[in-house]
Chimera marker file (.cmm) of the C-alpha trace (Angstrom):
<marker_set name="trace">
<marker id="1" x="10.937" y="-90.700" z="-55.775" r="1" g="1" b="0" radius="0.5"/>
<marker id="2" x="7.667" y="-88.805" z="-56.057" r="1" g="1" b="0" radius="0.5"/>
<marker id="3" x="5.431" y="-90.012" z="-58.881" r="1" g="1" b="0" radius="0.5"/>
<marker id="4" x="3.700" y="-87.293" z="-60.885" r="1" g="1" b="0" radius="0.5"/>
<marker id="5" x="0.169" y="-88.670" z="-61.323" r="1" g="1" b="0" radius="0.5"/>
<marker id="6" x="-2.114" y="-85.927" z="-62.639" r="1" g="1" b="0" radius="0.5"/>
<marker id="7" x="-5.648" y="-85.471" z="-61.393" r="1" g="1" b="0" radius="0.5"/>
<marker id="8" x="-8.451" y="-85.691" z="-63.963" r="1" g="1" b="0" radius="0.5"/>
<marker id="9" x="-8.844" y="-81.905" z="-63.937" r="1" g="1" b="0" radius="0.5"/>
<marker id="10" x="-5.107" y="-81.158" z="-64.208" r="1" g="1" b="0" radius="0.5"/>
<marker id="11" x="-4.689" y="-78.504" z="-66.925" r="1" g="1" b="0" radius="0.5"/>
<marker id="12" x="-1.584" y="-80.353" z="-68.183" r="1" g="1" b="0" radius="0.5"/>
<marker id="13" x="-3.695" y="-83.263" z="-69.443" r="1" g="1" b="0" radius="0.5"/>
<marker id="14" x="-6.193" y="-81.124" z="-71.322" r="1" g="1" b="0" radius="0.5"/>
<marker id="15" x="-6.174" y="-81.303" z="-75.106" r="1" g="1" b="0" radius="0.5"/>
<marker id="16" x="-6.451" y="-77.728" z="-76.329" r="1" g="1" b="0" radius="0.5"/>
<marker id="17" x="-8.076" y="-77.216" z="-79.706" r="1" g="1" b="0" radius="0.5"/>
<marker id="18" x="-8.100" y="-73.631" z="-80.943" r="1" g="1" b="0" radius="0.5"/>
<marker id="19" x="-10.836" y="-72.664" z="-83.386" r="1" g="1" b="0" radius="0.5"/>
<marker id="20" x="-10.309" y="-68.882" z="-83.852" r="1" g="1" b="0" radius="0.5"/>
<marker id="21" x="-12.825" y="-68.432" z="-86.713" r="1" g="1" b="0" radius="0.5"/>
<marker id="22" x="-15.546" y="-69.572" z="-84.295" r="1" g="1" b="0" radius="0.5"/>
<marker id="23" x="-14.212" y="-67.832" z="-81.192" r="1" g="1" b="0" radius="0.5"/>
<marker id="24" x="-13.609" y="-71.191" z="-79.496" r="1" g="1" b="0" radius="0.5"/>
<marker id="25" x="-10.792" y="-72.720" z="-77.543" r="1" g="1" b="0" radius="0.5"/>
<marker id="26" x="-11.872" y="-76.205" z="-76.505" r="1" g="1" b="0" radius="0.5"/>
<marker id="27" x="-10.132" y="-77.752" z="-73.496" r="1" g="1" b="0" radius="0.5"/>
<marker id="28" x="-10.898" y="-81.464" z="-73.642" r="1" g="1" b="0" radius="0.5"/>
<marker id="29" x="-9.570" y="-84.091" z="-71.241" r="1" g="1" b="0" radius="0.5"/>
<marker id="30" x="-7.486" y="-86.854" z="-72.793" r="1" g="1" b="0" radius="0.5"/>
<marker id="31" x="-9.552" y="-89.982" z="-73.405" r="1" g="1" b="0" radius="0.5"/>
<marker id="32" x="-7.408" y="-92.002" z="-71.019" r="1" g="1" b="0" radius="0.5"/>
<marker id="33" x="-8.167" y="-89.485" z="-68.257" r="1" g="1" b="0" radius="0.5"/>
<marker id="34" x="-11.960" y="-89.452" z="-68.574" r="1" g="1" b="0" radius="0.5"/>
<marker id="35" x="-13.737" y="-90.761" z="-65.462" r="1" g="1" b="0" radius="0.5"/>
<marker id="36" x="-15.045" y="-94.320" z="-65.802" r="1" g="1" b="0" radius="0.5"/>
<marker id="37" x="-18.640" y="-93.276" z="-64.972" r="1" g="1" b="0" radius="0.5"/>
<marker id="38" x="-18.567" y="-90.686" z="-67.743" r="1" g="1" b="0" radius="0.5"/>
<marker id="39" x="-17.257" y="-93.281" z="-70.220" r="1" g="1" b="0" radius="0.5"/>
<marker id="40" x="-20.020" y="-95.700" z="-69.171" r="1" g="1" b="0" radius="0.5"/>
<marker id="41" x="-22.655" y="-92.980" z="-69.710" r="1" g="1" b="0" radius="0.5"/>
<marker id="42" x="-21.196" y="-92.154" z="-73.146" r="1" g="1" b="0" radius="0.5"/>
<marker id="43" x="-21.135" y="-95.850" z="-74.083" r="1" g="1" b="0" radius="0.5"/>
<marker id="44" x="-24.802" y="-96.228" z="-73.112" r="1" g="1" b="0" radius="0.5"/>
<marker id="45" x="-25.816" y="-93.180" z="-75.185" r="1" g="1" b="0" radius="0.5"/>
<marker id="46" x="-23.739" y="-94.307" z="-78.164" r="1" g="1" b="0" radius="0.5"/>
<marker id="47" x="-25.254" y="-97.798" z="-77.989" r="1" g="1" b="0" radius="0.5"/>
<marker id="48" x="-28.737" y="-96.278" z="-77.887" r="1" g="1" b="0" radius="0.5"/>
<marker id="49" x="-28.211" y="-94.320" z="-81.108" r="1" g="1" b="0" radius="0.5"/>
<marker id="50" x="-26.917" y="-97.387" z="-82.935" r="1" g="1" b="0" radius="0.5"/>
<marker id="51" x="-30.054" y="-99.244" z="-81.896" r="1" g="1" b="0" radius="0.5"/>
<marker id="52" x="-32.403" y="-96.454" z="-83.026" r="1" g="1" b="0" radius="0.5"/>
<marker id="53" x="-34.126" y="-96.638" z="-86.363" r="1" g="1" b="0" radius="0.5"/>
<marker id="54" x="-32.552" y="-93.412" z="-87.586" r="1" g="1" b="0" radius="0.5"/>
<marker id="55" x="-32.331" y="-93.914" z="-91.354" r="1" g="1" b="0" radius="0.5"/>
<marker id="56" x="-29.285" y="-91.737" z="-91.934" r="1" g="1" b="0" radius="0.5"/>
<marker id="57" x="-25.810" y="-92.978" z="-91.008" r="1" g="1" b="0" radius="0.5"/>
<marker id="58" x="-24.635" y="-89.377" z="-91.338" r="1" g="1" b="0" radius="0.5"/>
<marker id="59" x="-27.093" y="-88.238" z="-88.664" r="1" g="1" b="0" radius="0.5"/>
<marker id="60" x="-26.089" y="-91.108" z="-86.373" r="1" g="1" b="0" radius="0.5"/>
<marker id="61" x="-22.412" y="-90.190" z="-86.823" r="1" g="1" b="0" radius="0.5"/>
<marker id="62" x="-23.113" y="-86.511" z="-86.096" r="1" g="1" b="0" radius="0.5"/>
<marker id="63" x="-25.112" y="-87.360" z="-82.998" r="1" g="1" b="0" radius="0.5"/>
<marker id="64" x="-22.310" y="-89.659" z="-81.807" r="1" g="1" b="0" radius="0.5"/>
<marker id="65" x="-19.782" y="-86.821" z="-82.052" r="1" g="1" b="0" radius="0.5"/>
<marker id="66" x="-22.057" y="-84.465" z="-80.139" r="1" g="1" b="0" radius="0.5"/>
<marker id="67" x="-22.620" y="-87.102" z="-77.437" r="1" g="1" b="0" radius="0.5"/>
<marker id="68" x="-18.854" y="-87.304" z="-76.922" r="1" g="1" b="0" radius="0.5"/>
<marker id="69" x="-18.356" y="-83.533" z="-76.781" r="1" g="1" b="0" radius="0.5"/>
<marker id="70" x="-21.340" y="-82.548" z="-74.622" r="1" g="1" b="0" radius="0.5"/>
<marker id="71" x="-20.142" y="-83.662" z="-71.179" r="1" g="1" b="0" radius="0.5"/>
<marker id="72" x="-16.631" y="-82.217" z="-71.583" r="1" g="1" b="0" radius="0.5"/>
<marker id="73" x="-17.199" y="-78.738" z="-73.048" r="1" g="1" b="0" radius="0.5"/>
<marker id="74" x="-18.787" y="-75.610" z="-71.639" r="1" g="1" b="0" radius="0.5"/>
<marker id="75" x="-22.491" y="-75.155" z="-72.442" r="1" g="1" b="0" radius="0.5"/>
<marker id="76" x="-21.799" y="-72.068" z="-74.594" r="1" g="1" b="0" radius="0.5"/>
<marker id="77" x="-19.193" y="-74.006" z="-76.600" r="1" g="1" b="0" radius="0.5"/>
<marker id="78" x="-21.563" y="-76.942" z="-77.039" r="1" g="1" b="0" radius="0.5"/>
<marker id="79" x="-24.197" y="-74.603" z="-78.498" r="1" g="1" b="0" radius="0.5"/>
<marker id="80" x="-21.646" y="-73.589" z="-81.148" r="1" g="1" b="0" radius="0.5"/>
<marker id="81" x="-20.644" y="-77.213" z="-81.802" r="1" g="1" b="0" radius="0.5"/>
<marker id="82" x="-24.314" y="-78.057" z="-82.411" r="1" g="1" b="0" radius="0.5"/>
<marker id="83" x="-24.228" y="-75.774" z="-85.445" r="1" g="1" b="0" radius="0.5"/>
<marker id="84" x="-21.212" y="-77.531" z="-86.988" r="1" g="1" b="0" radius="0.5"/>
<marker id="85" x="-21.380" y="-79.912" z="-89.916" r="1" g="1" b="0" radius="0.5"/>
<marker id="86" x="-20.362" y="-83.554" z="-89.548" r="1" g="1" b="0" radius="0.5"/>
<marker id="87" x="-17.148" y="-82.680" z="-91.428" r="1" g="1" b="0" radius="0.5"/>
<marker id="88" x="-16.262" y="-79.948" z="-88.934" r="1" g="1" b="0" radius="0.5"/>
<marker id="89" x="-17.102" y="-82.191" z="-85.967" r="1" g="1" b="0" radius="0.5"/>
<marker id="90" x="-15.009" y="-85.006" z="-87.447" r="1" g="1" b="0" radius="0.5"/>
<marker id="91" x="-11.965" y="-82.729" z="-87.830" r="1" g="1" b="0" radius="0.5"/>
<marker id="92" x="-12.189" y="-81.678" z="-84.171" r="1" g="1" b="0" radius="0.5"/>
<marker id="93" x="-12.798" y="-85.287" z="-83.095" r="1" g="1" b="0" radius="0.5"/>
<marker id="94" x="-9.770" y="-86.530" z="-85.055" r="1" g="1" b="0" radius="0.5"/>
<marker id="95" x="-7.517" y="-83.903" z="-83.465" r="1" g="1" b="0" radius="0.5"/>
<marker id="96" x="-8.814" y="-84.864" z="-79.994" r="1" g="1" b="0" radius="0.5"/>
<marker id="97" x="-8.136" y="-88.548" z="-80.716" r="1" g="1" b="0" radius="0.5"/>
<marker id="98" x="-4.666" y="-87.809" z="-82.114" r="1" g="1" b="0" radius="0.5"/>
<marker id="99" x="-3.605" y="-85.667" z="-79.151" r="1" g="1" b="0" radius="0.5"/>
<marker id="100" x="-5.066" y="-88.188" z="-76.696" r="1" g="1" b="0" radius="0.5"/>
<marker id="101" x="-2.892" y="-90.842" z="-78.320" r="1" g="1" b="0" radius="0.5"/>
<marker id="102" x="0.378" y="-89.117" z="-77.418" r="1" g="1" b="0" radius="0.5"/>
<marker id="103" x="1.940" y="-91.191" z="-74.599" r="1" g="1" b="0" radius="0.5"/>
<marker id="104" x="1.022" y="-89.530" z="-71.307" r="1" g="1" b="0" radius="0.5"/>
<marker id="105" x="4.649" y="-89.146" z="-70.194" r="1" g="1" b="0" radius="0.5"/>
<marker id="106" x="5.534" y="-87.247" z="-73.380" r="1" g="1" b="0" radius="0.5"/>
<marker id="107" x="2.354" y="-85.196" z="-73.100" r="1" g="1" b="0" radius="0.5"/>
<marker id="108" x="3.169" y="-84.173" z="-69.512" r="1" g="1" b="0" radius="0.5"/>
<marker id="109" x="6.787" y="-83.444" z="-70.431" r="1" g="1" b="0" radius="0.5"/>
<marker id="110" x="5.715" y="-81.118" z="-73.234" r="1" g="1" b="0" radius="0.5"/>
<marker id="111" x="3.234" y="-79.413" z="-70.907" r="1" g="1" b="0" radius="0.5"/>
<marker id="112" x="6.039" y="-78.794" z="-68.397" r="1" g="1" b="0" radius="0.5"/>
<marker id="113" x="8.344" y="-77.347" z="-71.035" r="1" g="1" b="0" radius="0.5"/>
<marker id="114" x="5.758" y="-75.011" z="-72.555" r="1" g="1" b="0" radius="0.5"/>
<marker id="115" x="4.576" y="-71.752" z="-71.085" r="1" g="1" b="0" radius="0.5"/>
<marker id="116" x="2.658" y="-72.532" z="-67.940" r="1" g="1" b="0" radius="0.5"/>
<marker id="117" x="-1.082" y="-72.043" z="-68.224" r="1" g="1" b="0" radius="0.5"/>
<marker id="118" x="-2.656" y="-70.646" z="-65.091" r="1" g="1" b="0" radius="0.5"/>
<marker id="119" x="-6.161" y="-70.573" z="-66.511" r="1" g="1" b="0" radius="0.5"/>
<marker id="120" x="-8.563" y="-72.942" z="-64.788" r="1" g="1" b="0" radius="0.5"/>
<marker id="121" x="-10.148" y="-75.614" z="-66.997" r="1" g="1" b="0" radius="0.5"/>
<marker id="122" x="-13.656" y="-74.966" z="-68.251" r="1" g="1" b="0" radius="0.5"/>
<marker id="123" x="-16.269" y="-76.454" z="-65.969" r="1" g="1" b="0" radius="0.5"/>
<marker id="124" x="-18.018" y="-79.517" z="-67.281" r="1" g="1" b="0" radius="0.5"/>
<marker id="125" x="-21.573" y="-78.431" z="-67.883" r="1" g="1" b="0" radius="0.5"/>
<marker id="126" x="-23.584" y="-81.601" z="-68.242" r="1" g="1" b="0" radius="0.5"/>
<marker id="127" x="-24.660" y="-84.213" z="-65.803" r="1" g="1" b="0" radius="0.5"/>
<marker id="128" x="-25.464" y="-87.809" z="-66.642" r="1" g="1" b="0" radius="0.5"/>
<marker id="129" x="-29.127" y="-86.756" z="-66.569" r="1" g="1" b="0" radius="0.5"/>
<marker id="130" x="-28.589" y="-84.369" z="-69.478" r="1" g="1" b="0" radius="0.5"/>
<marker id="131" x="-29.163" y="-85.617" z="-72.983" r="1" g="1" b="0" radius="0.5"/>
<marker id="132" x="-28.554" y="-84.181" z="-76.403" r="1" g="1" b="0" radius="0.5"/>
<marker id="133" x="-32.299" y="-84.187" z="-76.962" r="1" g="1" b="0" radius="0.5"/>
<marker id="134" x="-32.739" y="-81.816" z="-74.007" r="1" g="1" b="0" radius="0.5"/>
<marker id="135" x="-30.727" y="-79.052" z="-75.699" r="1" g="1" b="0" radius="0.5"/>
<marker id="136" x="-31.578" y="-78.661" z="-79.346" r="1" g="1" b="0" radius="0.5"/>
<marker id="137" x="-31.815" y="-80.719" z="-82.477" r="1" g="1" b="0" radius="0.5"/>
<marker id="138" x="-28.509" y="-82.575" z="-82.545" r="1" g="1" b="0" radius="0.5"/>
<marker id="139" x="-28.972" y="-83.895" z="-86.064" r="1" g="1" b="0" radius="0.5"/>
<link id1="1" id2="2" r="1" g="1" b="0" radius="0.2"/>
<link id1="2" id2="3" r="1" g="1" b="0" radius="0.2"/>
<link id1="3" id2="4" r="1" g="1" b="0" radius="0.2"/>
<link id1="4" id2="5" r="1" g="1" b="0" radius="0.2"/>
<link id1="5" id2="6" r="1" g="1" b="0" radius="0.2"/>
<link id1="6" id2="7" r="1" g="1" b="0" radius="0.2"/>
<link id1="7" id2="8" r="1" g="1" b="0" radius="0.2"/>
<link id1="8" id2="9" r="1" g="1" b="0" radius="0.2"/>
<link id1="9" id2="10" r="1" g="1" b="0" radius="0.2"/>
<link id1="10" id2="11" r="1" g="1" b="0" radius="0.2"/>
<link id1="11" id2="12" r="1" g="1" b="0" radius="0.2"/>
<link id1="12" id2="13" r="1" g="1" b="0" radius="0.2"/>
<link id1="13" id2="14" r="1" g="1" b="0" radius="0.2"/>
<link id1="14" id2="15" r="1" g="1" b="0" radius="0.2"/>
<link id1="15" id2="16" r="1" g="1" b="0" radius="0.2"/>
<link id1="16" id2="17" r="1" g="1" b="0" radius="0.2"/>
<link id1="17" id2="18" r="1" g="1" b="0" radius="0.2"/>
<link id1="18" id2="19" r="1" g="1" b="0" radius="0.2"/>
<link id1="19" id2="20" r="1" g="1" b="0" radius="0.2"/>
<link id1="20" id2="21" r="1" g="1" b="0" radius="0.2"/>
<link id1="21" id2="22" r="1" g="1" b="0" radius="0.2"/>
<link id1="22" id2="23" r="1" g="1" b="0" radius="0.2"/>
<link id1="23" id2="24" r="1" g="1" b="0" radius="0.2"/>
<link id1="24" id2="25" r="1" g="1" b="0" radius="0.2"/>
<link id1="25" id2="26" r="1" g="1" b="0" radius="0.2"/>
<link id1="26" id2="27" r="1" g="1" b="0" radius="0.2"/>
<link id1="27" id2="28" r="1" g="1" b="0" radius="0.2"/>
<link id1="28" id2="29" r="1" g="1" b="0" radius="0.2"/>
<link id1="29" id2="30" r="1" g="1" b="0" radius="0.2"/>
<link id1="30" id2="31" r="1" g="1" b="0" radius="0.2"/>
<link id1="31" id2="32" r="1" g="1" b="0" radius="0.2"/>
<link id1="32" id2="33" r="1" g="1" b="0" radius="0.2"/>
<link id1="33" id2="34" r="1" g="1" b="0" radius="0.2"/>
<link id1="34" id2="35" r="1" g="1" b="0" radius="0.2"/>
<link id1="35" id2="36" r="1" g="1" b="0" radius="0.2"/>
<link id1="36" id2="37" r="1" g="1" b="0" radius="0.2"/>
<link id1="37" id2="38" r="1" g="1" b="0" radius="0.2"/>
<link id1="38" id2="39" r="1" g="1" b="0" radius="0.2"/>
<link id1="39" id2="40" r="1" g="1" b="0" radius="0.2"/>
<link id1="40" id2="41" r="1" g="1" b="0" radius="0.2"/>
<link id1="41" id2="42" r="1" g="1" b="0" radius="0.2"/>
<link id1="42" id2="43" r="1" g="1" b="0" radius="0.2"/>
<link id1="43" id2="44" r="1" g="1" b="0" radius="0.2"/>
<link id1="44" id2="45" r="1" g="1" b="0" radius="0.2"/>
<link id1="45" id2="46" r="1" g="1" b="0" radius="0.2"/>
<link id1="46" id2="47" r="1" g="1" b="0" radius="0.2"/>
<link id1="47" id2="48" r="1" g="1" b="0" radius="0.2"/>
<link id1="48" id2="49" r="1" g="1" b="0" radius="0.2"/>
<link id1="49" id2="50" r="1" g="1" b="0" radius="0.2"/>
<link id1="50" id2="51" r="1" g="1" b="0" radius="0.2"/>
<link id1="51" id2="52" r="1" g="1" b="0" radius="0.2"/>
<link id1="52" id2="53" r="1" g="1" b="0" radius="0.2"/>
<link id1="53" id2="54" r="1" g="1" b="0" radius="0.2"/>
<link id1="54" id2="55" r="1" g="1" b="0" radius="0.2"/>
<link id1="55" id2="56" r="1" g="1" b="0" radius="0.2"/>
<link id1="56" id2="57" r="1" g="1" b="0" radius="0.2"/>
<link id1="57" id2="58" r="1" g="1" b="0" radius="0.2"/>
<link id1="58" id2="59" r="1" g="1" b="0" radius="0.2"/>
<link id1="59" id2="60" r="1" g="1" b="0" radius="0.2"/>
<link id1="60" id2="61" r="1" g="1" b="0" radius="0.2"/>
<link id1="61" id2="62" r="1" g="1" b="0" radius="0.2"/>
<link id1="62" id2="63" r="1" g="1" b="0" radius="0.2"/>
<link id1="63" id2="64" r="1" g="1" b="0" radius="0.2"/>
<link id1="64" id2="65" r="1" g="1" b="0" radius="0.2"/>
<link id1="65" id2="66" r="1" g="1" b="0" radius="0.2"/>
<link id1="66" id2="67" r="1" g="1" b="0" radius="0.2"/>
<link id1="67" id2="68" r="1" g="1" b="0" radius="0.2"/>
<link id1="68" id2="69" r="1" g="1" b="0" radius="0.2"/>
<link id1="69" id2="70" r="1" g="1" b="0" radius="0.2"/>
<link id1="70" id2="71" r="1" g="1" b="0" radius="0.2"/>
<link id1="71" id2="72" r="1" g="1" b="0" radius="0.2"/>
<link id1="72" id2="73" r="1" g="1" b="0" radius="0.2"/>
<link id1="73" id2="74" r="1" g="1" b="0" radius="0.2"/>
<link id1="74" id2="75" r="1" g="1" b="0" radius="0.2"/>
<link id1="75" id2="76" r="1" g="1" b="0" radius="0.2"/>
<link id1="76" id2="77" r="1" g="1" b="0" radius="0.2"/>
<link id1="77" id2="78" r="1" g="1" b="0" radius="0.2"/>
<link id1="78" id2="79" r="1" g="1" b="0" radius="0.2"/>
<link id1="79" id2="80" r="1" g="1" b="0" radius="0.2"/>
<link id1="80" id2="81" r="1" g="1" b="0" radius="0.2"/>
<link id1="81" id2="82" r="1" g="1" b="0" radius="0.2"/>
<link id1="82" id2="83" r="1" g="1" b="0" radius="0.2"/>
<link id1="83" id2="84" r="1" g="1" b="0" radius="0.2"/>
<link id1="84" id2="85" r="1" g="1" b="0" radius="0.2"/>
<link id1="85" id2="86" r="1" g="1" b="0" radius="0.2"/>
<link id1="86" id2="87" r="1" g="1" b="0" radius="0.2"/>
<link id1="87" id2="88" r="1" g="1" b="0" radius="0.2"/>
<link id1="88" id2="89" r="1" g="1" b="0" radius="0.2"/>
<link id1="89" id2="90" r="1" g="1" b="0" radius="0.2"/>
<link id1="90" id2="91" r="1" g="1" b="0" radius="0.2"/>
<link id1="91" id2="92" r="1" g="1" b="0" radius="0.2"/>
<link id1="92" id2="93" r="1" g="1" b="0" radius="0.2"/>
<link id1="93" id2="94" r="1" g="1" b="0" radius="0.2"/>
<link id1="94" id2="95" r="1" g="1" b="0" radius="0.2"/>
<link id1="95" id2="96" r="1" g="1" b="0" radius="0.2"/>
<link id1="96" id2="97" r="1" g="1" b="0" radius="0.2"/>
<link id1="97" id2="98" r="1" g="1" b="0" radius="0.2"/>
<link id1="98" id2="99" r="1" g="1" b="0" radius="0.2"/>
<link id1="99" id2="100" r="1" g="1" b="0" radius="0.2"/>
<link id1="100" id2="101" r="1" g="1" b="0" radius="0.2"/>
<link id1="101" id2="102" r="1" g="1" b="0" radius="0.2"/>
<link id1="102" id2="103" r="1" g="1" b="0" radius="0.2"/>
<link id1="103" id2="104" r="1" g="1" b="0" radius="0.2"/>
<link id1="104" id2="105" r="1" g="1" b="0" radius="0.2"/>
<link id1="105" id2="106" r="1" g="1" b="0" radius="0.2"/>
<link id1="106" id2="107" r="1" g="1" b="0" radius="0.2"/>
<link id1="107" id2="108" r="1" g="1" b="0" radius="0.2"/>
<link id1="108" id2="109" r="1" g="1" b="0" radius="0.2"/>
<link id1="109" id2="110" r="1" g="1" b="0" radius="0.2"/>
<link id1="110" id2="111" r="1" g="1" b="0" radius="0.2"/>
<link id1="111" id2="112" r="1" g="1" b="0" radius="0.2"/>
<link id1="112" id2="113" r="1" g="1" b="0" radius="0.2"/>
<link id1="113" id2="114" r="1" g="1" b="0" radius="0.2"/>
<link id1="114" id2="115" r="1" g="1" b="0" radius="0.2"/>
<link id1="115" id2="116" r="1" g="1" b="0" radius="0.2"/>
<link id1="116" id2="117" r="1" g="1" b="0" radius="0.2"/>
<link id1="117" id2="118" r="1" g="1" b="0" radius="0.2"/>
<link id1="118" id2="119" r="1" g="1" b="0" radius="0.2"/>
<link id1="119" id2="120" r="1" g="1" b="0" radius="0.2"/>
<link id1="120" id2="121" r="1" g="1" b="0" radius="0.2"/>
<link id1="121" id2="122" r="1" g="1" b="0" radius="0.2"/>
<link id1="122" id2="123" r="1" g="1" b="0" radius="0.2"/>
<link id1="123" id2="124" r="1" g="1" b="0" radius="0.2"/>
<link id1="124" id2="125" r="1" g="1" b="0" radius="0.2"/>
<link id1="125" id2="126" r="1" g="1" b="0" radius="0.2"/>
<link id1="126" id2="127" r="1" g="1" b="0" radius="0.2"/>
<link id1="127" id2="128" r="1" g="1" b="0" radius="0.2"/>
<link id1="128" id2="129" r="1" g="1" b="0" radius="0.2"/>
<link id1="129" id2="130" r="1" g="1" b="0" radius="0.2"/>
<link id1="130" id2="131" r="1" g="1" b="0" radius="0.2"/>
<link id1="131" id2="132" r="1" g="1" b="0" radius="0.2"/>
<link id1="132" id2="133" r="1" g="1" b="0" radius="0.2"/>
<link id1="133" id2="134" r="1" g="1" b="0" radius="0.2"/>
<link id1="134" id2="135" r="1" g="1" b="0" radius="0.2"/>
<link id1="135" id2="136" r="1" g="1" b="0" radius="0.2"/>
<link id1="136" id2="137" r="1" g="1" b="0" radius="0.2"/>
<link id1="137" id2="138" r="1" g="1" b="0" radius="0.2"/>
<link id1="138" id2="139" r="1" g="1" b="0" radius="0.2"/>
</marker_set>
């Protein structure tokens, strides 16, 4: 029996979040399919913001959301996300978390039964050398 193990860029494992009012369709990899190096880089950046002396918890929370989105969305989409409020970012984050929590087998089964998507996934635009500070004011 052949085991169907998706690659990390397999379109079937992408969480699609449509945001028509903003002209966005985010294609985010499931959390359990993110490369270990990327997760380590995110952890380091998230730890750094919790150790900073930023007085506002709201700003730290907003920056944390942007840190998670930056390496997995296209640069043009990230620029739009930077303009979002913490409430908007939280809603997108929660949907990403919820869809990532669907058991992978069920997720793949639903992807197989839906209309096949032939569109290639958006290229990841950031390297581990990129930081939120290098783009624009994340807070």
